[in-house]
Structure formats: C-alpha cells, structure tokens
N, C-alpha and C positions, 0 to 999 in steps of 0.2 A: 727763307727768310738765313743772314745772316746772323748766327751768336761770336761768332769769333769777335775778339777783343784783340783793336787796332793799336799799329804802333806809338802811336801817341799817350793814347788809356796803358799799353803794357805798361812805358813809358815812367808811368805816372804811379803804378802796380813799385814796380821795383823803387825807383825814390821814397816810395812812403815807408818799403819794406828795411830801407838799411836805415831809414832817419828811428824803425822803431828799435829793428839791432844796433844799431848806436848808440843812439843815446839815452833810450825806452829800457833798460835792462829790465831780470824783476828787480832784481838787488836797489835799483831805480826807482824803483817803482811803488817798492816797500818805504821806500825815504822820503813820497809824496806822500802817501796813505800816513805817515807819522806825523804830517809837518800842515796834514790842513784835506788832501784829497782834489790840491790842484799847486801843478808848479808853472811862474811864469818864466822861466827858461826854460818849459817843457813848450809850453804857448805859440814864442819868439822861435827856436827851433820851426815848427808848426808854420811860423807864417814865414820864415824865410824860403821855406820851401815853394814861396806861393798861394798856399793849400786855404788860406784864407781866402783870398779873393776867389777861390770857384767859379761861385756861382756871382760874384755882383757882377753888375755889367759894364762891359769895354768902358760906356764914357764914365764912369766913375773907379776907373780904377785895377780893374777884377779883370776874370780872364774870359767871361760870361759862357761858361760849359753847364753839358747839359747834366742829369738824373744818373744818367752812366757816370760818367767820371765819377759821379759823386759815392757812388754806392762801389765806385772800385779802392777808391779809396778809405771809403768804413771797412771794409771790408780786412784793408791791412790795418788796417785801426783796432778791431777786432779783437784782429790775430793779434795781439801785441796786449792788449786788455788796457791802453788808454784810457785815462780817470778823464782827463782834456774833456770838456762841454764841446766839442770838434761842429756837431748835428746841430749846437744851438748856436751858437755861432759862428759858421761862418755857410750853411745851410737853412735855417731856420728865418733869422733875421734880416737877411737881405728881402727874402720873397716877404715877411713882417712891413717892411719898407716898404715896398714895392708901387704902391697908391701911397706913400706919403708927401705932403705936401714938398716940391723942390726943392724949402730951402732943408728941409730935414734928413732929404738921400745926399743935398753935397754933403751935406754937414757929417757925420755920419758912413755913409756907404765908402768911402776911400778911408776912414780912419776903421774900421771896420779890414776891406780891401790888403793893406797894410798892414793889422793884428793888433793896432795899435789902443781900439779898443773888440771891447767883449758888452754886447751887450745880448739878454736874455729874456727869451717870453717868462715871462710869473702868470699861469693862471687857472691853478691847481687852488680850489678851499677846499675845505674840510668839509660841505654841506656838498660839494658837488663832485665826490669819485672822481670818476672818469669819465663822468656826462662835458660837453663842450658849451663852455654859454658866460654868457659875464660874471656870473654870482653874486654874494653880495655886494658887492666894493659898489658903491658909489661916486659919480663926479658930479662938481660940483662949479660951473665956472672959474671952471678949469681945474678943482682941486680937487682929489679922492682923497677919502677916507674909507678906511675899512684892512685888510689882509689877505697876503700869499700865501701858498705852503708848498713845501720839496719846489725852492727853486735849486734852478740848477747852479753853483758858482755862486750862485749869490751875496753873499760878500766880498767875492772877488770880481764880480762887475761891473762894466763905468755904465749902464743905463738899462732900464728892465722895459721892456713893452708888455701891459697890463689893460688887460680887459675888463669892462668896468658902462658900469651903467645910468649915460648923462642923460639930460634935457631934453634929447634929441632921440633917447633909444641907445642902442647895443652899440657900443667902441674902442678902438686898440688907444691908448697913451702909452708915450713914450713918457718918461719918468729918470731922471739925469741921477745914478748915486751919487748921497749927501745934500740931494735934497731937502729943504728946509720939511722935520714933518716922518719924515720916511726913517724904519732902522731895518736892518738885514745882521740876523741869527743863526748864523751859521755852525754848521753841526753835518758831521760826516752821515755814511750809509753807511746800509752792511758791507756793501763791495769797497767801501776806501771812500770814495769819490766826494767830492762837497756836493751840500744840497745848502737849501738856508729857508725862513722863516719871516716873510714877509712882514710892517707893520706903517700903515699910510697916515698920517693924522693929518687933515688938509694940508698935500703935498702937493704942491703945483706941479702938472706933465702938460704934455701935446698933444695936442691931437690925431692922431695919424689918419684913421678910416673913421666910417661911421655906417649906421643904420643897417644893411645885409652885408657891405663890402668887408665892417665887423666882421661878420660871422663865417664870410666864405670866407677870408683871408687867417682864420681862426681854425678851420675845418681844414683847409690846404696846409696849414703847417701842423696838426695832427698829421694828416696823410702823409707827407714829406718823411715826421720822425719816424713813421713805424716802418718804411717805407726803408732810412737811412739804417735805423733797427734791429732791420732782418737780414742786411747787407752786414754789421758789424754780428752778430748773432752767429755768421755762418763764421767770417773768422778763427771766433774765438773758439766756435765750439769743432772747426778744422783741425787747428791747435789741440784740443784739447783730443779727437779723438787719434792727433798721432801723436801724441805724450803716451796716450793709454795703449797703446798695440806696441809702443816702443816698452813701455813696461812689464808687460806680458810676455814679448819676448827678450825680457832680460833676465824675470824675476824666473826662477825655480821652485820651484818642487818634486820631493819624489826620483830628484837630480836631472830631472825636463824642466823646460819653457812651459811655466803655466799656459801660453799661448796654443800649446797641441791637445791640451785641454778640452776636446769638443764644444760642450757646455758654452766653457767660455769662448768659442772662436763662433758661433751661433747670437749669444749675449752682441758680440763687437756686431755679427752680419746688421742686426737690429738698429745699431743703435745708427753704422754707416745709413744704413736706409735714409734714419728719422734723416740723418745730414743733407745729405739729398734732398729728400725733398723739403727738407726750411730753404736750398739752395734752388732750386724749382721756384720757391714761391717767391725768394726776394730779388731773381726776376724778374718773374710775374710782377711785382710790385712798383719791381724801376720804371718797366713799361706802361705799366694801366697809370702811371700821372699825369699821365699828357692829358686823358679822356676828360669827357662831360663829368659834372661832381658828382652828381649820382653814380654814374659806372663805377667810376674814382673809390667814392667812399662802401663802395659792395668789395669792391674787390681787396682793401684794405686791411676792408673788415673780415674777410675771407681769411688773408695772407698774416692778420693775426691769430687767428683760431690754429692754422697749422705751428705758429711760429712757434707759442706756446706749449706746444706740448712737443715736439721738439726739443726746444730749450729745456724742458723739463725731465725727460723723459734722458738725453745722453749726457746732460748737470748728474745724473743720479746714478747713472748709470756708469760713466767710468768715477765716480769718487768711488766707489759699490769694488768697481776692477778692482780699485789702486789696495780697497784692504783703509788700513789703518793708515798711513802714510798719506791718503788722498782727505781728510781733515787735518792732517797741521799745518798752522800758519806759514812753515818752514818749507811747504812746500808747493810748485804754484799753483798744478792743479786743483786744489780746497779755490782758490780764489776765480780761475772762471768757474768753479763751479757757484761761487757767489757769488760774479756780476750777473752769469746767466737767470739765478732767480732774479737779480732787481730786475733787470728787463722785464723781465716774465711780467714785473710787476705794474711799470712803466707802459702810458698812451695807453691804456684800460689792458685787464687780464684776460685769458685765454676765456672766459664767460661770461666778459661785460661782449666784446667782439660775436659768440658766440653770438649770443640776441641783439647788438645789430647783421647779422649775417640774416638770425632767419627771420630778420621785418621786414629785408629788402627780395625777401623770397616769395611773394606773395600771387605773382604772376606766376612763377615754376616752379610752380609746387615742388617747391625740395629740389630742385637739379639745377648745382654752379655752371650761367653764360660763363 
C-alpha cells in the first residue's frame, strides 16, 4: 500500500501552509481572539483557496475531494492554530446536506463552496453529555422548541443543522440564522475560539432527513469530526514539539543547553512517541471513514482514546519543559496547550470513547481488530 501523498495533495498542503504563515501569524491570531474568536477575513481567505468546496460535490460548485485531502488541510490548520470552524463549515455541513431535498442542496451547497455561507451542526445539549441523539429539542409542524449548547461560531453562522424529535421520530432540521424565535448568545471557549448557546422558541426549520437516516448522518458527522480533529491535533502537536525542541536547544543552565540533560532528552523521546502514535491513528481514522458504520464507529472511538492520551501528554510535558514561560499568554506554547485541552473534551473525551470501545469489543475478547 502506498502511504505517500500525491503531488496534488502535497500542493494542497503547501497552499494551506503559505496561507497560515502569511495571513494567520501569532499576533494576528491574538487579535482574532480579542475580537471574539472568529475572523471573516480569515474565512474569506480560506474560501479564496477553494478550501470551502473541498468536499462539496462538483455538481454544486465544489471540488469533490475525499478524506485524505481533508486530513492534509486539517493538519496545516492545526499547525497554525486556526480558530475558524473549518471542519464544521466545510466538511460536516456538506455531508449532512447530502441527503437533503434537492432544493435545499441547490440553495446551500454552492454558497458553502464559495465561502458565502457558514452552516454548523448544533447537536449538543446539557443532558446529553457526549451521547449522540436528538435530545430534548422538539419539532411540531416544522417549528422547533428547545436549546442547544456549545455551537461552533454560532453567533457568526448563517444556518444551523439541528437534531430534533418530531411527529415521525428522529429528524434533522435546517434553521436559518435570524429566524423567528431563534437567539444565539455567543461566548468564547478556553482556547479563544467562538461558540454559542442557541435558544429556539417555535422557530421554523426545514426538514433535511428523518428516521434512521437522521441518526446515521449524525453518527457519520461525529466520526468525520473526530478524524478531522485527529489531523488537526497532529499538526498542533507537531508544531508544539518542534517549538519545545528549539527552546531546549536555546535555553542554557550551568553554561550548557538544557537539551543535553539526559532526563529532559528522555522526556522528549516519550513526547515524540506519543506524537507518532497520534499520527498513526490519524491516518487510521482517515482510512476507516469509508467502512461500514459498525466498523467505522469502533475505529473512530479507538482513535479518540489514543488521541486524548497523546494530546494530554504532549501538551502537559511540553508546557512543563518550557518552565514558567510556557504558561504565559504572550508565548505561543500556552495557546497550543489550551487548544489541545479543548479538543480533548470535544466530540467525547477519552473516558467516553474508552467505554465506546469496550462496548464494541464483546466478540473480540478485548483484542482490537
């Protein structure tokens, strides 16, 4: 099997890397955080590269590319600590709209591909924790009542895809921003990214999918999000490890670089091992997205278990190796640590997915397939 990236995939990586270096430097990112965690200019910059149409079908103005290209993009966005919800807007939204009525696809997919519309999934509720379901939100006669929490860039989105229970059972609805009865209260997460709390009071929505299709689409979106998150985390950890290695080679004690201390060299070796384990699982996640749902769900739960361990270990160790400067806001290392910490808690933390893995191992006597 050939694990090398193609020339087109490498060119895609280079294009995203240039954007991050030129238009998304550390000081620019800090300004975005202070402004609320979302930059319209940065979003338009990503759209200008054609990235918003990466997985939109060609029939709707997109590029129609696959999960490997998405992984390449997410790695570089992670390396640059990009705050904007690219995975939500460019990977999950087209997937969730794939089974919508044709009129809705024609209305939204070209706008998503052109970067003109940000559509995000609003699926979390306080009572659900990490479980994937419709929650307590109800739809009656096409009108939705309830609330959703921690919606990515919810105050900046043009529309939301909302799971709900209606008269026929589980369903997904598209709710446009500004609809009657909809309020979005924006707030920042620990890493500076934007989120929002949604409140719907008899808010009109358009039905995208129902019954088993709604639950299946929601689970596929969650697995796609975990695979994207794995790639983003690998990019962030890779950049943090390089930053830490440079610091150890520069910082001196007793007249020598602290990188020469054997204890610190051993700690860096353990950090590098965790990074490579995460990288392997990121590739594994990308390859498993095309599997049947039972195999895909088990594989992505395994990925998040290892990813959680790696993100926590790499973030904590690299911060400690930096000493006091590693926790200051003026130094980029602390921002990598905060981003990794937030990602560990999104889409199910390590303990949640360890339980998911355990529940799917009954026929294997504890051995991963």
